[in-house]
C-alpha positions in Angstrom: 329.9 -134.3 29.4 328.7 -132.3 32.3 328.7 -129.1 30.2 326.8 -130.8 27.4 324.2 -132.2 29.8 323.7 -128.8 31.4 323.4 -127.2 28.0 320.8 -129.7 27.0 318.9 -129.2 30.2 318.8 -125.5 29.6 317.6 -125.9 26.0 314.8 -128.3 27.2 313.8 -125.9 30.0 313.7 -123.0 27.6 311.5 -125.0 25.1 309.2 -126.0 27.9 308.9 -122.4 29.1 308.1 -121.3 25.6 305.4 -124.0 25.2 304.0 -123.0 28.6 303.8 -119.4 27.5 302.0 -120.3 24.4 299.5 -122.4 26.3 298.9 -119.6 28.8 298.5 -117.1 26.0 296.0 -119.4 24.3 294.1 -119.9 27.5 294.1 -116.1 28.1 292.9 -115.5 24.5 290.2 -118.1 24.8 289.2 -116.8 28.2 289.0 -113.3 26.8 286.8 -114.4 23.9 284.5 -116.3 26.2 284.3 -113.3 28.5 283.3 -111.2 25.4 280.6 -113.7 24.5 279.3 -113.6 28.1 279.3 -109.8 28.0 277.2 -109.9 24.8 274.8 -112.4 26.5 274.5 -110.2 29.6 273.9 -107.0 27.6 271.2 -108.8 25.6 269.5 -110.1 28.7 269.5 -106.6 30.3 268.0 -105.0 27.2 265.3 -107.7 27.0 264.4 -107.1 30.6 260.7 -107.0 31.4 260.3 -106.0 35.1 256.7 -105.8 36.2 256.9 -102.0 36.2 257.8 -101.9 32.5 255.0 -104.4 31.7 252.5 -102.2 33.4 253.7 -99.3 31.3 253.2 -101.4 28.2 249.7 -102.4 29.3 248.8 -98.7 30.0 250.1 -97.8 26.5 248.0 -100.6 24.9 245.0 -99.2 26.8 245.7 -95.7 25.5 246.2 -96.9 21.9 242.9 -98.9 22.1 241.0 -95.8 23.0 242.7 -93.8 20.2 242.0 -96.4 17.6 238.3 -96.6 18.6 238.0 -92.8 18.5 238.9 -92.4 14.8 240.3 -94.2 11.8 244.0 -93.8 11.7 244.1 -92.4 15.2 246.4 -95.2 16.4 248.8 -97.8 15.3 246.1 -100.2 16.5 243.5 -100.3 13.7 240.7 -101.4 16.1 238.6 -102.6 13.2 234.9 -102.8 13.7 234.0 -106.4 12.8 230.2 -106.0 12.4 229.9 -109.1 14.6 227.5 -108.0 17.3 225.9 -111.3 18.1 228.2 -114.0 19.4 227.2 -117.7 19.9 225.0 -118.4 22.9 225.6 -122.1 23.0 222.0 -122.9 21.8 223.0 -123.2 18.1 222.0 -126.4 16.4 222.2 -127.7 12.9 224.7 -128.3 10.2 227.0 -125.5 9.2 230.0 -125.0 6.9 233.1 -122.8 7.3 235.5 -121.9 4.5 239.0 -121.4 5.9 241.3 -119.6 3.4 244.9 -119.7 4.5 248.1 -118.4 2.8 248.5 -121.4 0.5 245.7 -123.8 1.6 241.9 -123.8 1.4 239.9 -125.8 4.0 236.2 -126.6 4.1 235.0 -127.4 7.6 231.6 -129.0 8.3 230.3 -128.7 11.8 227.2 -130.4 13.3 226.0 -128.4 16.3 223.8 -129.9 18.9 222.9 -127.0 21.2 223.7 -126.7 24.9 223.2 -130.3 25.6 225.4 -131.8 22.9 227.7 -129.0 21.9 229.8 -129.8 18.8 228.4 -133.2 17.7 230.8 -133.8 14.9 233.2 -131.9 12.7 234.9 -132.9 9.4 237.2 -131.0 7.1 238.8 -131.3 3.7 241.9 -129.3 2.8 243.4 -128.6 -0.6 246.3 -126.5 -1.8 245.5 -123.3 -3.7 246.8 -123.5 -7.3 249.5 -120.8 -7.8 247.7 -119.2 -10.8 244.7 -118.5 -8.6 246.8 -116.9 -5.9 248.1 -114.3 -8.4 245.0 -114.0 -10.6 241.9 -111.8 -10.3 238.2 -112.3 -10.3 236.8 -110.2 -13.1 238.6 -107.1 -11.7 237.4 -107.7 -8.1 240.1 -106.6 -5.6 239.4 -107.8 -2.1 241.5 -105.0 -0.6 239.2 -102.4 -2.1 236.0 -103.5 -0.4 234.5 -103.9 3.0 233.2 -107.1 4.6 229.7 -106.9 3.2 231.0 -106.5 -0.3 233.2 -109.5 0.0 230.2 -111.6 1.3 228.2 -110.4 -1.8 231.0 -111.3 -4.2 231.5 -114.8 -2.6 227.7 -115.4 -2.8 227.7 -114.5 -6.5 230.7 -116.7 -7.2 229.0 -119.7 -5.6 225.8 -119.1 -7.5 227.7 -119.0 -10.8 229.0 -122.5 -10.2 225.7 -123.9 -9.0 226.3 -124.0 -5.3 223.1 -123.6 -3.3 224.8 -121.9 -0.3 224.6 -118.5 1.4 227.5 -116.7 3.1 226.3 -115.8 6.6 229.6 -114.4 8.1 233.1 -113.4 7.0 235.6 -113.5 9.9 239.3 -113.7 10.6 240.9 -116.4 12.7 241.0 -114.3 15.9 237.3 -113.5 15.8 236.6 -117.1 15.0 238.5 -118.1 18.1 236.5 -115.7 20.2 233.2 -117.1 18.8 234.4 -120.7 19.3 235.3 -119.9 22.9 232.0 -118.1 23.6 230.0 -121.2 22.4 231.5 -123.3 25.2 231.8 -120.5 27.8 229.7 -117.3 27.9 232.4 -115.6 30.1 234.8 -115.4 27.1 235.3 -111.7 26.4 238.5 -111.8 24.2 240.6 -114.0 22.1 244.4 -114.0 21.3 246.2 -115.8 18.6 249.9 -116.6 19.2 251.2 -118.6 16.3 253.3 -117.6 13.3 251.7 -114.2 13.7 249.6 -112.7 16.5 246.4 -110.8 16.9 243.7 -110.1 19.5 240.0 -109.4 19.4 237.5 -108.6 22.2 233.9 -107.6 22.9 233.5 -103.9 23.3 230.4 -101.9 24.3 229.0 -100.4 21.1 228.4 -97.0 22.7 232.1 -96.8 23.6 233.2 -96.7 20.0 233.2 -93.0 18.9 234.0 -93.9 15.3 230.8 -96.0 15.1 228.2 -93.8 13.4 225.5 -96.3 12.6 222.6 -97.3 14.8 223.6 -99.2 17.9 223.2 -103.0 17.6 220.4 -104.7 19.5 222.9 -106.6 21.6 224.7 -103.4 22.6 228.0 -105.1 21.9 230.5 -105.1 19.0 233.5 -107.4 18.4 236.7 -105.4 17.7 239.5 -106.8 15.7 242.5 -105.0 17.3 245.3 -106.0 14.8 247.5 -105.7 17.9 250.6 -107.0 16.1 251.1 -103.4 14.9 251.2 -102.0 18.5 254.2 -99.9 19.2 255.4 -98.1 22.3 258.6 -96.5 23.6 258.2 -98.9 26.6 258.8 -102.0 24.4 262.3 -103.4 25.2 263.9 -103.3 21.7 267.4 -104.5 21.1 269.9 -104.0 18.2 268.8 -107.4 16.9 265.1 -106.4 16.8 265.9 -103.2 15.1 268.0 -105.0 12.5 265.3 -107.6 12.0 262.7 -104.9 11.4 264.9 -102.9 9.1 265.6 -105.9 6.9 261.9 -107.1 6.9 259.4 -106.6 4.2 257.5 -104.2 6.3 260.0 -102.0 8.2 258.4 -99.9 11.0 255.3 -102.0 11.0 254.1 -105.0 13.2 256.7 -104.2 15.9 254.8 -106.0 18.7 254.4 -109.0 16.4 258.1 -109.1 15.7 258.7 -109.3 19.5 256.2 -112.0 20.5 255.2 -114.2 17.6 256.5 -117.5 16.3 257.7 -116.1 12.9 260.4 -114.1 14.6 261.6 -115.6 17.9 264.0 -118.1 16.4 265.6 -115.5 14.2 266.3 -113.2 17.1 268.2 -116.0 18.8 270.1 -116.6 15.5 271.1 -112.9 15.3 272.4 -112.9 18.9 274.4 -116.1 18.2 275.8 -114.5 15.0 277.1 -111.5 16.9 278.8 -113.9 19.4 280.4 -115.8 16.5 281.6 -112.6 14.8 282.9 -110.7 17.8 283.9 -113.5 20.2 284.7 -116.5 18.0 281.9 -118.3 19.9 281.9 -121.2 17.5 285.6 -121.1 16.6 287.9 -119.0 14.4 285.4 -118.9 11.5 281.8 -117.8 11.5 279.5 -120.7 10.5 278.1 -119.7 7.1 274.6 -121.1 7.9 274.4 -118.7 10.8 274.2 -115.8 8.4 271.0 -117.2 6.7 267.9 -115.2 7.9 265.1 -117.4 9.5 267.1 -120.6 9.1 266.6 -121.1 12.9 262.8 -121.6 13.3 260.9 -121.1 16.5 260.0 -124.8 16.7 263.7 -125.6 16.7 264.3 -122.9 19.3 261.6 -124.5 21.4 263.1 -128.0 21.1 266.5 -126.6 22.4 264.8 -124.6 25.2 263.0 -127.7 26.4 266.1 -130.0 26.2 266.4 -131.9 29.5 269.1 -134.3 28.6 272.3 -134.1 30.8 274.6 -133.2 27.9 271.9 -131.1 26.1 272.1 -133.5 23.2 269.0 -132.0 21.5 270.8 -128.6 21.4 273.9 -130.2 20.0 272.0 -132.0 17.3 270.0 -128.9 16.3 273.2 -126.8 16.0 274.7 -129.5 13.9 271.7 -130.3 11.6 270.5 -126.8 11.1 273.6 -124.6 11.4 276.2 -127.2 10.5 278.1 -126.4 13.8 279.8 -129.5 15.2 281.8 -130.3 18.4 280.0 -127.8 20.7 280.9 -127.9 24.3 278.4 -128.3 27.1 278.9 -124.7 28.2 278.3 -123.5 24.7 275.0 -125.4 24.6 274.0 -124.0 27.9 274.5 -120.5 26.5 272.3 -121.3 23.6 269.6 -122.5 25.9 270.0 -119.3 27.9 269.5 -117.2 24.8 266.3 -119.1 24.0 265.1 -118.5 27.5 265.7 -114.7 27.2 263.9 -114.4 23.9 260.9 -116.6 24.9 260.5 -115.0 28.3 260.5 -111.5 26.9 257.9 -112.5 24.3 255.6 -114.3 26.7 255.7 -111.5 29.3 255.0 -108.8 26.6 252.0 -110.9 25.4 250.8 -111.0 29.0 251.1 -107.2 29.2 249.0 -107.0 26.0 246.3 -109.0 27.6 246.4 -106.8 30.7 245.9 -103.9 28.4 242.6 -105.4 27.1 241.5 -106.1 30.7 242.2 -102.5 31.5 240.2 -101.2 28.6 237.2 -103.4 29.5 237.5 -102.5 33.2 238.2 -106.0 34.4 241.7 -105.4 35.8 240.6 -104.3 39.2 238.0 -105.1 41.9 235.3 -102.5 42.0 234.1 -101.5 45.4 230.9 -103.1 46.4 230.7 -105.3 43.3 231.4 -109.0 42.9 234.3 -109.6 40.6 233.2 -110.9 37.2 234.7 -114.1 35.8 236.7 -113.3 32.7 237.8 -115.9 30.2 240.4 -115.2 27.5 240.5 -117.8 24.6 244.0 -118.4 23.3 245.0 -120.4 20.2 248.0 -120.7 17.9 250.9 -123.1 17.5 253.3 -121.0 19.6 250.9 -121.0 22.6 249.9 -124.6 22.1 253.3 -126.2 21.5 255.9 -123.9 23.3 255.3 -125.1 26.8 257.7 -122.7 28.6 256.3 -119.7 26.6 252.8 -120.7 27.6 253.7 -121.2 31.3 255.5 -117.9 31.4 252.7 -116.0 29.9 250.1 -117.3 32.3 252.3 -116.8 35.4 253.2 -113.3 34.3 249.5 -112.3 33.9 248.8 -113.6 37.4 251.6 -111.6 39.0 250.5 -108.4 37.2 247.0 -108.6 38.6 245.7 -108.1 42.1 245.2 -111.5 43.9 241.4 -111.3 43.9 241.3 -110.3 40.2 243.8 -113.0 39.2 241.4 -115.6 40.7 238.6 -114.5 38.3 240.8 -114.5 35.1 240.9 -117.7 33.2 242.9 -118.5 30.1 241.5 -121.3 28.0 243.1 -123.0 25.1 240.7 -122.9 22.1 242.1 -125.6 19.9 241.3 -125.0 16.2 238.7 -122.5 17.5 238.8 -120.3 14.4 237.2 -122.8 12.0 234.6 -123.9 14.5 234.0 -120.3 15.4 233.3 -119.3 11.8 230.7 -122.0 11.6 229.2 -120.9 14.9 229.1 -117.3 13.8 227.2 -118.4 10.7 224.7 -120.2 12.9 224.5 -117.3 15.3 224.1 -114.7 12.6 221.4 -116.8 10.8 219.6 -117.2 14.1 219.9 -113.4 14.7 218.2 -112.9 11.3 215.5 -115.4 12.0 216.8 -117.9 9.4 216.3 -121.6 10.1 219.4 -123.6 9.1 218.4 -126.9 10.6 
């Protein structure tokens, strides 16, 4: 009996040892995979780094490209388009004005009642309709909007309205960024630039007309000219590009173009997070032995969802867990996995916000408002910002504003104000119509 008992004990001990070895091996394997995932995260964070020195290099590059774009057509990746808007709202405009807002798939008519300096915008109403698909792909008697300049478009629109019996004259044709600049100027005469941070991004600012070498016409009476930068196409060797950004650009409809936009705008931020998660899943089994199929779908993770995860304050990061489950069909995520996802969101949003701040610093440099001039009182400078990304992504907005402050001298930072211009583009278009009509001596009241 003793020998049998001893033999049984030995067998049990051997079995337990084997099981223990398997557990240890599993833990080592799991630990190794987690370590690989953390290495991917750390490398991504380092390559997305935006220290102040790099941001100042980006701002300097933006300033250089702005000069080049103003010097000649095609002289820079920045188009620096002359808008022919040389007379921004003064705040005195009064009367009833209409703005037609043509979006990608919607058409909006905005009616604005202006009451001058005392009353401001008295009332505004709008109607929005979807554009029928056949109109989006059709033509207007051979008229191609891409082949004409602003004045020709205004002429064609006026003719079209006359044909259908509309007693209306087109006073101004503007894009949303210039509209936001005009809307901001109506309320505050210190507004000198506007930035859109939404699905896409752009910037416009007020330039001295005599500082535009490619302008060959007579100088406007105001001495100023609004420039539409089209800054989404800015590119510089100082931009912190990662393998995910390069892959996103390569697979996009416009490879090699809109690089700045692909780093800072709402269209792309969520997909950069998705691409980083996909690499973790493929190389470190971050979500288990199989790669979640949904994680391979481009743009399935939208920036609003990224923002919701980034702002999750629940103790167990329940919002993150729900988003992963509902969008990517990834269940049973651990808390440390969810924390990693939040960290990824923070890396991408922080880089985007800080680069946007560097872009604004570039505009301040070009306009000479980034330093205190000896013997001169520092001018107050207001930047009007609009767009869903800026409006709704709180951490992005806070990071942008704090970064701009840290990049400026203390005395200059005190004079720089960022104002949210909610729906400024539609109101701004109406204001430009009013301002332009007043400039021409036309009474619209």
